[in-house]
C-alpha positions in Angstrom: -2.4 -36.8 1.8 -6.0 -36.9 0.7 -7.5 -33.9 -1.2 -11.2 -33.2 -1.2 -12.3 -31.6 -4.5 -15.3 -29.4 -3.9 -17.6 -29.0 -6.9 -21.2 -27.6 -6.7 -23.2 -28.5 -9.9 -26.3 -27.0 -11.4 -27.4 -27.8 -15.0 -23.9 -28.1 -16.3 -24.2 -31.0 -18.8 -22.1 -29.1 -21.4 -18.9 -28.9 -19.4 -19.3 -31.4 -16.5 -17.5 -34.3 -18.3 -14.4 -32.2 -19.0 -14.5 -31.0 -15.4 -14.7 -34.5 -13.9 -12.1 -35.9 -16.4 -9.6 -33.2 -15.4 -9.7 -34.5 -11.9 -9.6 -38.2 -12.7 -6.6 -37.6 -15.0 -4.5 -35.9 -12.3 -1.0 -37.1 -11.9 -1.6 -37.3 -8.2 -4.3 -39.9 -7.5 -5.1 -39.6 -3.7 -8.3 -37.5 -3.8 -12.1 -37.6 -3.5 -14.3 -35.6 -5.9 -17.4 -34.4 -4.1 -20.1 -33.3 -6.6 -23.1 -31.7 -5.0 -26.0 -31.7 -7.5 -28.1 -28.6 -6.5 -31.4 -29.8 -8.0 -30.2 -30.0 -11.6 -32.8 -30.8 -14.3 -30.5 -31.6 -17.3 -28.4 -34.6 -18.2 -25.5 -33.7 -15.9 -27.3 -35.7 -13.2 -26.9 -38.9 -15.2 -23.3 -38.1 -16.2 -22.3 -37.6 -12.5 -24.0 -40.8 -11.4 -22.3 -42.8 -14.1 -18.9 -41.5 -13.0 -19.7 -42.4 -9.4 -20.5 -46.0 -10.4 -17.2 -46.3 -12.3 -14.8 -44.7 -9.8 -15.2 -44.8 -6.0 -13.3 -41.5 -5.6 -16.3 -39.7 -7.2 -19.0 -39.0 -4.7 -22.3 -37.5 -5.7 -24.8 -35.8 -3.3 -28.2 -34.8 -4.7 -30.3 -32.1 -3.1 -33.2 -29.8 -3.9 -32.1 -26.5 -5.4 -30.7 -24.2 -2.6 -28.2 -22.1 -4.5 -24.4 -22.3 -4.9 -23.6 -21.2 -1.4 -25.6 -24.0 0.2 -24.2 -26.5 -2.3 -20.7 -25.5 -1.5 -21.3 -25.7 2.3 -22.8 -29.2 1.9 -19.7 -30.3 -0.1 -17.4 -29.0 2.6 -19.4 -30.8 5.3 -18.9 -34.1 3.4 -15.2 -33.6 2.8 -12.8 -36.1 4.6 -9.5 -34.9 3.1 -6.8 -33.0 4.8 -7.0 -30.2 2.3 -9.9 -28.9 0.2 -9.6 -27.6 -3.4 -12.4 -25.9 -5.2 -13.4 -26.5 -8.8 -16.4 -24.9 -10.5 -18.4 -27.3 -12.7 -17.7 -25.4 -15.9 -13.9 -25.2 -15.3 -11.1 -27.8 -15.3 -7.8 -28.5 -13.7 -4.4 -28.7 -15.3 -3.2 -32.4 -15.0 -0.4 -31.5 -12.5 -2.5 -29.3 -10.1 -2.8 -31.8 -7.2 0.8 -33.1 -7.6 2.2 -29.6 -7.7 0.2 -28.5 -4.6 1.0 -31.7 -2.8 4.7 -31.2 -3.2 4.4 -27.5 -2.1 2.5 -28.4 1.0 4.8 -31.3 1.9 7.8 -28.9 1.6 6.3 -26.0 3.6 3.4 -27.4 5.7 1.4 -24.3 4.7 -2.2 -23.8 5.8 -3.1 -22.3 2.4 -1.6 -22.8 -1.0 -2.5 -20.4 -3.8 -1.8 -20.6 -7.5 -2.5 -18.8 -10.8 -5.0 -19.7 -13.5 -5.6 -19.6 -17.2 -8.5 -17.6 -18.7 -10.2 -19.8 -21.3 -12.3 -18.6 -24.2 -13.2 -19.7 -27.7 -9.8 -18.6 -29.0 -7.7 -20.4 -26.5 -6.3 -19.6 -23.0 -4.0 -17.1 -21.5 -2.7 -16.6 -18.0 -2.6 -13.5 -15.8 0.5 -11.8 -14.4 1.5 -13.2 -11.0 0.8 -11.2 -7.8 3.9 -12.4 -6.0 7.1 -14.2 -7.0 7.0 -18.0 -7.3 7.2 -19.8 -3.9 6.6 -16.7 -1.9 5.9 -17.9 1.7 4.0 -15.8 4.3 3.8 -16.5 8.0 3.6 -14.4 11.2 6.9 -12.6 10.3 5.6 -11.1 6.9 1.9 -11.8 6.7 1.3 -8.0 6.7 2.8 -7.9 3.3 0.2 -10.3 2.0 -2.6 -8.3 3.6 -1.3 -5.1 2.1 -1.3 -6.6 -1.4 -4.8 -7.9 -0.9 -6.2 -4.4 -0.9 -4.5 -3.5 -4.2 -5.6 -6.4 -6.5 -8.5 -8.7 -7.1 -6.5 -11.7 -8.2 -6.4 -13.2 -4.7 -10.1 -13.2 -4.1 -11.4 -16.4 -5.7 -11.7 -19.7 -3.7 -10.9 -21.8 -6.8 -7.2 -20.8 -6.8 -6.8 -22.1 -3.3 -5.9 -25.4 -1.5 -7.0 -24.9 2.1 -6.4 -27.0 5.2 -9.8 -28.6 5.7 -10.1 -27.9 9.5 -9.7 -24.2 8.7 -12.5 -24.3 6.1 -14.8 -26.3 8.4 -14.2 -23.8 11.2 -15.8 -21.0 9.2 -19.4 -20.3 10.3 -21.4 -18.1 7.9 -22.6 -14.9 9.4 -26.4 -14.7 8.8 -26.0 -11.0 8.0 -24.1 -12.0 4.9 -26.2 -14.8 3.6 -28.0 -12.5 1.1 -24.8 -11.5 -0.7 -24.7 -12.5 -4.4 -21.6 -10.5 -5.4 -18.1 -11.2 -4.1 -19.1 -14.1 -2.0 -15.7 -15.6 -2.8 -13.9 -12.6 -1.4 -16.0 -12.9 1.8 -15.0 -16.5 2.2 -11.4 -15.8 1.3 -11.4 -13.1 4.0 -12.2 -15.6 6.6 -9.6 -18.0 5.3 -6.8 -15.4 5.2 -7.5 -14.4 8.8 -7.4 -18.0 10.0 -4.4 -19.2 8.0 -1.1 -18.9 9.9 0.9 -19.6 6.7 0.3 -19.0 3.0 2.3 -20.2 0.0 1.9 -18.5 -3.4 2.9 -20.4 -6.5 3.4 -18.3 -9.7 2.2 -21.2 -11.8 -1.2 -21.5 -13.7 -2.9 -24.7 -12.6 -6.5 -23.9 -13.0 -8.6 -23.2 -16.2 -11.3 -20.6 -15.7 -13.9 -20.5 -18.5 -14.6 -16.8 -19.2 -17.0 -17.4 -22.2 -19.6 -19.1 -20.0 -19.4 -16.4 -17.3 -20.0 -13.7 -19.9 -23.3 -15.3 -20.9 -24.3 -15.8 -17.2 -23.7 -12.1 -16.3 -25.7 -10.5 -19.1 -28.6 -10.0 -16.6 -28.3 -6.9 -14.4 -28.1 -7.7 -10.7 -29.7 -4.8 -8.8 -27.9 -5.8 -5.6 -24.4 -5.6 -7.2 -23.2 -2.4 -5.5 -24.8 -3.2 -2.1 -23.3 -6.7 -2.1 -19.8 -5.6 -3.1 -19.8 -2.7 -0.7 -20.9 -4.9 2.2 -18.0 -7.3 1.6 -15.4 -4.6 1.1 -16.5 -2.9 4.3 -15.8 -6.2 6.0 -12.3 -6.1 4.4 -11.9 -2.6 5.8 -12.9 -3.8 9.3 -10.2 -6.4 9.0 -7.4 -3.9 8.5 -7.4 -3.3 12.3 -7.5 -7.1 12.9 -4.5 -7.5 10.6 -2.6 -4.6 12.1 -2.4 -2.5 8.9 -4.9 0.2 9.8 -2.3 3.1 9.3 -3.4 6.0 7.1 -1.4 4.9 4.1 -3.1 1.4 4.1 -6.5 3.0 4.5 -5.8 5.3 1.5 -4.8 2.2 -0.5 -8.0 0.5 0.6 -10.1 3.5 -0.5 -8.4 3.6 -3.9 -9.1 -0.1 -4.4 -12.7 0.1 -3.2 -13.7 3.1 -5.3 -11.9 1.8 -8.4 -13.9 -1.4 -8.0 -17.1 0.5 -7.5 -16.5 2.4 -10.8 -15.7 -0.9 -12.5 -19.0 -2.5 -11.4 -20.9 0.6 -12.4 -19.4 0.7 -15.9 -20.0 -3.0 -16.3 -23.6 -2.6 -15.4 -24.0 0.2 -18.0 -22.5 -2.0 -20.6 -25.2 -4.6 -20.0 -27.6 -2.3 -21.7 -29.8 -1.8 -18.7 -32.7 0.7 -18.7 -32.4 4.4 -18.0 -34.4 3.8 -14.8 -32.0 1.0 -13.6 -29.0 3.2 -14.3 -30.4 6.1 -12.3 -31.4 3.8 -9.4 -27.8 2.4 -9.3 -26.2 5.9 -9.4 -28.6 7.2 -6.7 -27.7 4.2 -4.5 -24.0 5.0 -4.9 -24.3 8.7 -4.1 -26.4 8.0 -1.1 -24.0 5.4 0.4 -22.1 6.9 3.4 -19.2 4.5 3.2 -18.7 5.2 -0.5 -18.9 9.0 0.0 -16.3 8.8 2.8 -14.0 6.8 0.5 -14.4 9.4 -2.2 -13.1 12.1 0.1 -10.0 10.1 1.1 -8.8 8.6 -2.1 -5.5 9.6 -3.7 -6.6 11.2 -6.9 -3.2 10.7 -8.6 -4.1 7.0 -8.7 -7.0 7.7 -11.1 -7.3 8.5 -14.8 -8.6 11.9 -15.9 -12.0 10.4 -16.7 -12.1 8.8 -13.2 -11.3 12.1 -11.6 -14.2 13.7 -13.3 -16.4 10.9 -12.0 -15.1 11.4 -8.5 -16.0 15.1 -8.7 -19.5 14.3 -10.0 -20.1 11.7 -7.3 -18.9 13.9 -4.5 -21.3 16.6 -5.6 -24.1 14.0 -6.1 -24.7 15.1 -9.7 -26.7 12.0 -10.7 -28.0 13.3 -14.0 -24.6 14.4 -15.1 -23.2 11.0 -14.0 -25.8 9.3 -16.1 -25.0 11.4 -19.2 -21.2 11.1 -18.7 -21.3 7.3 -18.4 -23.8 7.0 -21.3 -21.4 8.9 -23.4 -18.5 6.6 -22.4 -20.6 3.5 -23.1 -21.6 4.8 -26.5 -18.0 5.5 -27.4 -17.1 2.0 -26.2 -19.9 0.3 -28.1 -18.8 2.0 -31.3 -15.2 0.7 -31.1 -14.2 -2.6 -32.8 -14.2 -5.7 -30.6 -10.4 -5.8 -30.2 -10.3 -2.2 -28.9 -13.1 -3.0 -26.5 -11.2 -5.8 -25.0 -8.2 -3.5 -24.5 -10.4 -1.0 -22.8 -11.8 -3.7 -20.5 -8.2 -4.6 -19.5 -7.3 -1.0 -18.7 -10.5 -0.6 -16.6 -10.1 -3.9 -14.7 
């Protein structure tokens, strides 16, 4: 079985060597590594070309800068393997990733194999709690259980924890109405994958290393489309509840809880970036004016939320933008005054 490793690259000279080496050092050797250079201007271009000269399994495609979505699409179009596996250029595989996934696919013939990951920072790496038990298999008989879990957690969203049957991935045509999305693009793609996959296997094993330190530096700049992008994708998830046959009232309430909780998380994260008062007020006004968000606020189960969150729900429902601004500024100031270790604990509780 041939795996196609999909890796878009843009100015990643610091980590690209470790990324490539983690693939070349796999215990399973039947793969192709497709590196799409998206107009890089640093030394990663030379590094990639040097690897391609030394190992025929490494294939490099150079193109003018078109953004990560276009680079990913190009890599998929070049893939010749039976399954595609995604790898971000600043991350790296565990040595047994491909072998573990190969054995799992050989055993179950699943369309999609998912696995856990390690979060990596300057202090080391730690894994997340599993979403399902090890070797949980979903097909037409129990796929609804997978869909119901999807609308309670965010740990299933990323494409880089998935090995996907290539013909499924290649069958996905991007809706031009979603090409503008910057936030939760992985969730949007995963949504298409989940709907097309007839069988899914979940491995409760961390096989991927996700570098959090680099992401923190990349997300210091405020994205004014953050709420609009996230809401557009999650509205698409809501539309799929009917397609998946889980559009009962309980599932809808679960979705609304998940959606609103995520919106609060994005808002708090934006406030913590130290954005201007004007930007904060623009974001809050955008939220209070959004019909889908307002409808969700009316239908959430308030027992799901903390006391502070319930106060925010009240303020949002009554469109009290100035009070929302003052309330969240107070929370941010309390957060900023706490020692670093306490801040990390707060982030975990609000995740």
